C-alpha positions in Angstrom: 113.9 120.6 111.8 110.4 119.1 111.3 109.9 115.4 110.6 108.6 116.0 107.2 111.7 118.0 106.2 114.0 115.3 107.5 112.0 112.8 105.4 112.4 114.8 102.3 116.2 115.4 102.8 116.7 111.7 103.7 115.0 110.7 100.4 117.1 113.1 98.4 120.3 112.0 100.1 119.9 108.7 98.2 119.1 110.3 94.8 117.6 113.3 93.1 113.9 112.9 92.5 111.1 114.6 90.6 108.4 116.5 92.5 105.7 113.9 92.0 108.0 111.1 93.1 108.8 113.0 96.3 105.1 113.6 96.9 104.4 109.9 96.4 106.7 109.2 99.4 105.1 111.9 101.6 103.6 110.7 104.9 101.9 114.0 105.9 99.3 116.3 104.4 99.9 117.8 101.0 99.7 121.2 102.6 102.5 120.4 105.0 104.5 118.9 102.1 104.2 122.1 100.0 105.3 124.2 103.0 108.3 121.9 103.8 109.5 121.9 100.2 109.2 125.7 99.9 111.1 126.1 103.2 113.9 123.8 102.2 114.2 125.5 98.8 114.2 129.0 100.4 116.9 128.0 102.9 119.1 126.5 100.2 118.9 122.9 101.5 117.4 121.7 98.2 117.5 123.0 94.7 116.1 122.2 91.3 117.8 121.2 88.1 115.5 120.5 85.1 112.7 118.2 86.4 114.7 117.0 89.4 115.0 118.2 93.0 118.3 117.5 94.7 119.9 118.0 98.1 122.6 120.7 98.3 125.8 120.5 100.2 124.2 122.7 102.9 121.3 120.2 103.0 123.7 117.2 103.4 125.1 118.8 106.5 121.6 118.4 108.1 121.4 114.6 107.5 123.4 111.7 108.9 125.1 110.1 105.9 125.1 106.7 107.6 121.4 106.5 106.7 122.5 105.3 103.2 124.0 102.1 104.7 120.6 100.9 105.9 118.0 99.8 103.3 114.3 98.9 103.8 111.4 98.8 101.5 107.7 98.0 101.2 106.9 94.5 100.0 106.5 94.8 96.2 104.0 91.9 95.9 101.3 93.2 98.2 102.4 96.9 98.2 102.3 96.8 102.0 98.6 95.7 102.1 99.3 92.4 103.9 96.9 90.7 101.6 97.3 89.0 98.2 94.5 87.4 96.2 94.2 84.3 94.1 92.8 83.4 90.6 89.1 83.6 91.5 89.5 87.2 92.8 91.6 88.0 89.7 88.6 86.7 87.6 86.3 89.1 89.5 88.8 91.9 88.8 88.7 91.2 85.0 84.9 91.3 85.0 84.8 94.4 87.2 87.2 96.2 84.8 85.1 95.3 81.8 81.9 96.4 83.4 83.0 99.8 84.9 84.8 100.9 81.7 81.9 103.3 80.9 81.3 104.5 84.5 80.2 108.0 85.2 83.1 110.5 85.2 84.1 111.8 88.7 82.7 115.2 89.6 84.6 117.7 91.7 81.3 119.0 93.2 80.8 115.6 94.8 84.5 115.3 95.8 84.7 112.1 93.7 87.6 110.1 92.4 88.0 106.4 92.3 90.7 103.9 93.4 92.5 101.5 91.2 90.7 98.2 90.4 93.3 96.1 92.2 92.7 98.1 95.4 89.0 97.5 95.2 89.6 93.7 94.8 92.2 93.8 97.6 89.5 95.2 99.9 87.3 92.2 99.0 90.1 89.8 99.7 90.7 91.4 103.1 87.0 91.2 103.9 87.1 87.5 102.9 90.1 86.9 105.1 88.0 88.2 108.1 84.9 86.3 107.1 83.2 89.6 106.3 82.1 88.6 102.7 80.1 85.4 102.4 76.5 85.6 103.5 76.9 89.1 104.8 74.7 92.1 104.2 76.5 95.3 103.1 75.7 99.0 103.5 77.9 101.3 101.4 77.8 105.0 102.2 79.1 106.6 99.0 80.2 104.3 96.2 82.0 106.2 93.4 84.6 103.4 93.6 81.8 101.0 92.6 82.8 98.5 95.3 79.1 97.3 95.1 79.7 95.9 91.6 82.8 94.0 92.7 81.0 92.6 95.8 78.1 91.5 93.6 80.4 89.8 91.1 81.7 87.4 93.8 78.1 86.1 94.4 78.9 85.8 98.1 77.1 88.7 100.0 73.5 88.2 100.9 72.6 91.9 100.3 74.3 95.0 98.9 72.7 98.4 99.5 74.3 101.7 98.3 73.6 105.2 99.6 75.0 107.9 97.4 74.2 111.6 96.7 75.0 111.1 92.9 71.9 109.9 91.1 74.1 109.2 88.0 75.6 106.3 90.0 72.1 105.0 90.8 71.2 105.0 87.1 74.4 103.3 86.3 74.0 100.6 88.9 70.4 99.9 87.9 71.6 99.5 84.3 74.4 97.1 85.4 71.9 95.1 87.4 69.7 94.8 84.3 72.6 93.8 82.0 74.4 91.4 84.2 71.7 90.1 86.5 73.0 91.6 89.7 70.9 92.7 92.7 72.4 95.9 94.0 70.0 98.2 95.8 70.5 102.0 95.5 69.0 105.0 97.2 69.9 108.6 96.6 71.0 110.0 99.9 72.8 113.0 101.4 74.5 112.1 104.7 73.6 115.5 106.1 69.9 114.3 106.0 68.2 111.9 108.4 68.9 108.3 107.8 66.0 106.2 106.5 64.6 104.3 109.5 64.3 101.1 107.5 68.1 100.8 107.2 69.0 101.3 110.9 70.5 98.1 112.5 70.0 96.0 109.3 73.5 95.2 108.0 76.5 93.1 108.9 79.2 95.2 107.2 79.7 98.9 106.4 82.1 100.3 103.9 82.9 103.9 102.9 85.5 106.3 101.6 84.2 109.4 103.5 84.5 113.1 103.0 87.6 114.1 105.0 86.4 117.2 106.9 85.7 116.5 110.6 81.9 117.0 110.1 82.0 114.8 106.9 83.8 112.0 108.7 81.4 112.2 111.6 78.4 112.1 109.3 79.6 109.2 107.1 80.9 107.0 109.9 77.8 107.7 112.2 75.3 107.0 109.4 77.2 103.8 108.4 77.6 102.5 112.0 73.9 103.3 112.7 73.1 100.8 109.9 75.1 98.0 111.5 73.7 95.1 113.6 75.2 94.2 116.9 78.9 93.1 116.6 79.0 94.3 113.0 82.2 95.3 111.1 83.3 98.3 109.1 85.9 99.4 106.6 86.7 103.0 105.6 89.6 104.9 104.1 91.4 107.9 105.5 94.2 109.7 103.8 97.1 111.8 105.1 96.9 114.0 102.0 93.9 115.8 103.3 93.7 114.6 106.9 96.3 115.5 109.6 97.2 113.2 112.4 95.2 115.5 114.6 92.2 114.6 112.6 93.1 110.9 112.7 93.1 111.1 116.5 89.6 112.7 116.4 88.4 109.8 114.2 89.8 107.2 116.5 88.0 108.9 119.4 84.7 108.9 117.4 85.0 105.2 116.9 85.6 104.4 120.5 82.5 106.5 121.5 80.5 104.5 119.0 81.5 101.2 120.7 83.9 100.3 117.9 87.4 98.9 118.2 90.0 99.3 115.4 91.4 95.9 114.4 93.5 97.0 111.4 95.1 100.2 110.0 96.8 99.4 106.7 98.8 102.4 105.4 98.3 103.4 101.8 96.0 100.5 101.0 94.3 102.3 98.1 95.7 104.6 95.4 93.7 107.2 93.5 94.1 109.0 90.2 94.0 112.8 90.7 93.5 114.2 87.2 90.2 113.7 85.5 88.3 115.5 82.7 85.9 117.0 85.2 88.2 117.2 88.3 91.7 118.3 88.9 93.1 117.7 92.4 96.6 119.0 91.6 96.0 122.8 91.4 98.0 123.2 94.6 101.3 123.2 92.5 100.7 127.0 92.1 101.8 127.3 95.7 105.3 126.0 95.0 108.3 128.3 94.9 109.4 126.7 91.6 107.6 125.4 88.5 106.8 121.6 88.0 105.5 119.8 85.0 102.2 118.0 84.9 102.0 114.7 86.8 103.2 111.9 84.5 100.8 109.4 86.1 102.0 109.0 89.7 99.3 107.8 92.1 100.4 110.0 95.0 97.0 110.2 96.6 96.6 107.2 98.9 94.0 106.1 101.4 94.8 104.1 104.5 92.3 101.4 105.2 90.7 101.1 108.7 88.9 98.0 109.7 86.8 98.1 112.9 84.4 95.8 114.8 81.5 96.9 117.0 81.6 95.6 120.5 78.0 94.7 121.2 75.5 97.3 120.1 76.5 100.2 117.8 76.1 103.7 119.3 75.9 106.3 116.6 77.1 109.8 117.4 74.2 111.2 115.4 70.6 110.3 115.9 69.4 108.7 112.7 66.4 111.0 112.7 68.4 114.2 112.9 69.8 116.4 110.2 73.5 117.3 110.5 75.2 120.2 108.6 78.4 119.3 106.8 81.5 121.4 106.1 82.8 120.3 102.7 86.3 121.8 102.7 88.8 121.9 105.5 91.1 124.9 104.8 93.2 124.1 107.8 94.4 120.7 106.4 93.6 120.6 102.7 95.1 122.2 99.6 93.8 119.5 97.1 90.2 120.7 96.6 89.8 122.5 93.2 87.3 124.8 94.8 90.0 126.4 96.9 91.4 128.0 93.7 88.1 129.4 92.3 87.4 133.1 92.4 83.9 132.4 93.7 84.4 129.8 96.3 81.4 127.5 96.6 81.9 126.1 100.1 
């Protein structure tokens, strides 16, 4: 029996759960989860009653009942992040929430979605913990989370520069600069294109939530690292919803080749909403062997936060002057992209 199937059965041994609750606990790709649930249902190890999935007597025979005697949980205060923030950061979060209330809606064509406000501020707090915030220059490759605004609200960074393909974000950031007296720089940019020479080697800290195909990860990370000064630092998110551990290993190898060392890997640091007016990342439920109701609001899509430091001079895998074609959907790992379910596939 696969690890993912053992995880599901062990969870159901404790109590019956709804589909979205089970998915929230999942540690593997959504594609693997759907396959595992269907297999367990087909083999009679789990069944469905109303909105709940439960383990059958046949399923209980596959799991050691002694597991119920041992209890462990993720810290409820920090949600496993290792970092909590004080009143000043909470003030920044209040201002951030007020400002971004009318932000541009996510577009599926840009693979956008945004993390919870508390996760944005937790990233700032972690940066502060590592002395990566005050008097530091930031390059953000992609910013639909609007981390740039939260950074600017602290008043601590020396420079904030955003590269993003979505000109709507540029217009929004320029308006926020005007209304609130912030100084966030923006340039429309597609990571498949050459990197502007003026940005190479100019920044202390890089941050991104990259596209999770291998080519997308290589492009986002390479472009960001090329912008770093010697001994710079970086932060990026990587999910297991779309990215298998095979892909994680490839990313770790990329970082090593770019003279980077991973200092932190904090699992499920950021949580994302998955249903928007213009983007639905939950169409994969049509692949289930039984019907499920619409997500009641569970943040099952989570991003693990990686922090790295450059040892000496950064060594980008992509020459800044070179164009690099990107694959936008990974059909091997992903079932969450809405474009996988269109009659005329765009990618």
